[in-house]
N, C-alpha and C positions, 0 to 999 in steps of 0.2 A: 637171562638178557630179556625175558621176558617185563619181567620189572622196570629196567632200561625200558622195554619199547614202550608201555606203557606212561611213563612219564615223559615221553616222546611224545606223544596225545596229546597228555594236561599241557605245556608245555608250544604243543602247533597250533595249542588251543588258544593261546595268550596273542601270538604272536602274527594272528588275522589279524588284531587292532591293531597294531603296534607299529606294524608294514605300514597299518598307510596313514600313517601322522605325515606332515610339510617338516620337512627339514627347519631349522629355527635361521638358515638365514630365509628361504621362502618364507617363515612369517616374517623376519625384517619388512624383506621388496614387497608386502603388502601391502602392511602398515606405513609403510614408505607413497609407500602410491596411491597409496587411502591418503593419508591429512597433508596431499601437493593438489591431488584431485578435489577436498574439499575445500584447501585455499582459494582456488581457482573460478570453485562457484560463487563464492559468497566475493571474488574482485567480480567476475561476471554481469552478477547482482545488483555490487554494487553500484557501474561502472552502469548497469542498463537501466536501472533507478533512477542515478546520480540526473538534477536540477540544474544543470546549464542555466544563469540569469546571465540576460545582455545586462553591457556596460549600462551601468548610471552617467549620461553627461554632462546630467541639469536635472535639480532634481526643488521645490518646493513643498511646505504641509499646511494643511492647516485644518480649520475643527470649529464645530455654527454648533449652535441651539439653535429652538425655536420654542417659543409659547405663547399662547394667544389668553389674553383676560373680556373677559367677556359682559352683558350684563341685559337684560330680558326689560324691557318695560312695557310694562297693560296702556290700554288706554284709559283716559282720565273720566272716570266718575266709572266703571267697569267697580270697585270699588269701597263704599259708607266714610269710612275711615280712615283712606286718605289718595291720593289721586292716582298711585302708580305703582304698579306694585312690582316686585325684583326680582327674576330668578335669573343666579351668574352660576360660575363657575367653580364657586367654592361650596357648590349643595346643591343636594342629588333635587329637587324640588322640577316633575314634569311641568313644562308649561302646558295652558291654557289656548289653546290654541286660538281662539272669539276672538282672548281678549288684549292677543300680544299686540304693542303699536311696534315696534322698530328695534331694533335690540346691537344695543350702545358697543362694540367692541371693536381692543386694539389688539393688533398684531409684532408677536417681536422676537427681534431674527436680529441673532447677534455670531459675527463675524473676524474669524485670526489666521489672521501665516506667520506661517512660522519667523521669516524675514518681512525688514521694510524692502516695501514694491506703492512703485509708481502703479496707479492704475483708475478704475468708478466704477460705480456700482447705481443700476438702478431697479425701478421697487414698482408696485402699481395691482391695482387688489380691479379683479374683472368677476361675472355670476353672468353661472348660469341655473335658467329656470329649465326640468329638467323634466318628462310629463313621459313617461313608462306605464309597459305592463302590470299590472301589477302580479305582484309576485318575481315576475320579470323584469328584471331591469334594464336586461340590457337589449329589449324588443322596447324602443323608445325611440313611441313618436310623434314630440316636439320639443325640443332641447333650446329658443330662441339667449346671446348671448349679449350684457348689459356688463360694459364700462361702466364702472363705479370714481375710479378715479382719474386722476388723470397719468400721464406719467414723469418720476421725476427722477434725474440723473445728477449724482455727485462725483464729479472728480475726487479726489487725494496724495496728496505727492509727501516719498517716505512714509509712510505709516503702513504697520504695523495690523493696526485691528477699528472693526469703530462699527456697531449698534442700531437699530431703524427699531423704529416702535412708533409706530403709526396707528391713531385714528381716527375709526373710522363708523359711522351708525346709519345701518340696513336700515330703506324701513320698507319692516316685515304685511305689513297695513297689502304695500303695493305691488309686492310676486304675489300676495297669494287675492288681488281681485283678479291682472293680471289671469293666474290657475283656474283662478271659477268661471271664469269667462270663457276660460277656452271650452272647458265642461263646461260651457253650458247647451254653446255650437255640433257638444258630440253627440253622439246616439250607443257610442263604448264604455267602457269602465274605462275611472286609470289612477294610476298614484299619483303622487309628482313629487319636488324635493327640491332647493334653493339649491347650492353648489358657490361657491365664495370660496372665491381663492385669491392667495396673497401670492403674488409672484416677485423675484430674489432673483439678479439677473448682475453677477459678477465680472469683472476683467479686467488688466493691467497689464504691463510688461516686466519682466525675469529672465535672468543675466537666463544662455541656452534654453531660454525655453521661448514654444517660437510663439503660443496662447495658454495665458492662464485662464482660460472662460470657465465660469459653471454655474451650476444655477442649481436656486432651493426655491421647494411653493409651498404650503401652505394652505389647507387646506382643512374647510369649514363648511358642514350641511347641513342642509333644516330642513324639514319637512317639513310641505303643506299643503297635502292631502289627509291627516290625521286631527282628531278628532285633540289632542295632544300626544306632547313631541318633547323628546332630553334630543342636544347639542349633540353633537361627535366630532371632535383633530384630526385630522393627521397631514403629518408632513413624509415630506423625501430626502431631509436628513440622517444622515449616520449616527451616531453615536463619539462613534473611535475616529481618529482625526484618517485626515482623508491626502493623501498621493499624485503630484503633477510629476512625474513624470516625460525629461525627454532618452528617448534610450538606443543606442545606439545595437543592434545588433551584431551579437556576438555564434555564428556562424563555427567559424572554425572550432572556435570549444566547443562545439557540441557533436564537429565532425570528430575530432578527438577522439574524446571520451564510446564516438560509438563503435570505432577506430578497433578501443581498446575492451572493450566489450565486447567485441569478435570475436576478436583473436584468443582472449580468456575464456571464452565459451568455447571456440576451436581447442584451445589448447586441452578446454574439460572432459572434449570428446575424444585426439587419440589421448591422454592417458589411459584415458579409460581403456581405450580400445587395446594398449599398449601392456594394462591391469589385468585384460582380459585373454590376447594371447600369451601373458606370462602362468597365470593359473592353468589353463588347461593343459600347455606346454608341461609346468611340472607334471598335474594328474595323472596328463596323458605318460608317462615317462614313471610317474608313481608306478601307474594301473601296472604297468607292460613290468616293475620288479615285482612286482607283489602278484602277481597273475602266477608268476616265473616261480614262486618258492612256496605261492599255495599248493599249486604244479605240484613240484617236486613231493613235499611236506608233506601232502595226502594221496601217491601214489609214491612214494618207495615206504611210510609211515615206520615201516619193520625192521625197518634194515638202518634207522637217524635212531642217535642215542645225540643228547644234547647233554650240551656238558659244559661247564660257569667254565673251562678251563681249556683253550686247544691241545696240545701236544705238542709238544716240541723237537721242534723236524733242524733244527740246531745243524746238529751230532747225524742226519740222517741223510739217505742219500732218499732228495722228490728229485717226483713227479707234479707235473702242474698241467693237467688233463686239463679237454681243447668245452666237452660238453662232461653232462653229469652221469649222460649214457658211461662212459669210458669206466667211468668211477667204479657204478655198478658192477659191471664188468671187471673190475679187476677188486671186486667185493664176494665177489662167486667164486672165483679162484682162491680168496684167504678163507671167505668164512666166514668176516669178524666187519662187527660192526662199524657206521661211519659214524664220527665224527662231526658234532654239528655247532654250530653258533655262531648267533647273526648280531652287529653294532650296528642300533636299533637309528639311533643318528643319525653315522651315515651309509645307515642303508646299505650295508654290506654282507651277505652271510659264505663266510666259507665250511668246505665240504672238507674233514680229516683224514681218512683211511691207513695202517697205519701197522704193518706186521718188518718184527728184526728188523732192521737195518734200511727199511725201506720207507715212506711218504709218495702217496698220490690225494691232491690236491685236486678239490672246485671250488672257482671263490667266480660267486655271482656280485652280479656289482650295478646301484639302480647308474640308467644312467651310459652303463654299460655292458649291456644282458647277455650279449653271443660269448666271443672267449673273453677268456682271460686268461 
């Protein structure tokens, strides 16, 4: 009896870890819920971040390029060996301000459309003599403007591209004298530069587009207040192809996408809530069963024997007791050990007490921890 009791105690320790394990069906349920939640979250994220473009009714693409060639001519007699000295865009020579006479500049511009159109383009060159605080160019003291060319306009029909090459001789010495006059009358320290801007305005007609107007400019900056200088250039032209598009607002698809995203998020929240409730319910069920079985095994371990196979009761008179205490009362009368075996997968524990041709049986089952 003592040997069986020790065996029962060892078995009870192993049972503690087994009886808290979830059923296989519960694990499958959790996995299916988790998969469904992940899928709905992915769909919700997709529809939340999905970009719904407007409907393109008409589109015209265009591509622009621009560059500038220049030569800086010195005054005649500045050097004995030649009448002029050239400082151009093919060299990195620094130009000496006091020797510069003029700057021969050619502005080159090219525009190409994806389709032949009817349109026009115009261009002109203007200059600004910008006088400003040294080191603070945004603080401008004086900025007179000059029209260096008249505005030229060219119309074209069924044409897909055109090229402009505008040559202009800029009288640098004239602008330097203008700045020196201002400086002689001013009591403050100043810096100055000549800003020459070549401006192109494009316009035309294309089916489905209200306007295809677009502008471009090339800017040349020439210092006036330094003893020597380098000329710098910039332009407003983007290196990639540009698009002129007539769009129709696609608000209906945007609203539909937002509704789908909202429903997916709601469904994901509902699934998560249901999974939590199912899990808590299962845990509570398992906990009740586990607590009751653990209490029985710990309290009555001295009279319980864990067996591999329960005694056959088919040929015996069977009494199914409703509480374990009734089984204990019967055991106290017959003074025999109670046989115990648990089906860990189904979470069913059976206790059988046999004497002669009579068997007392108590069954503890998960989800039905009361009478059985």
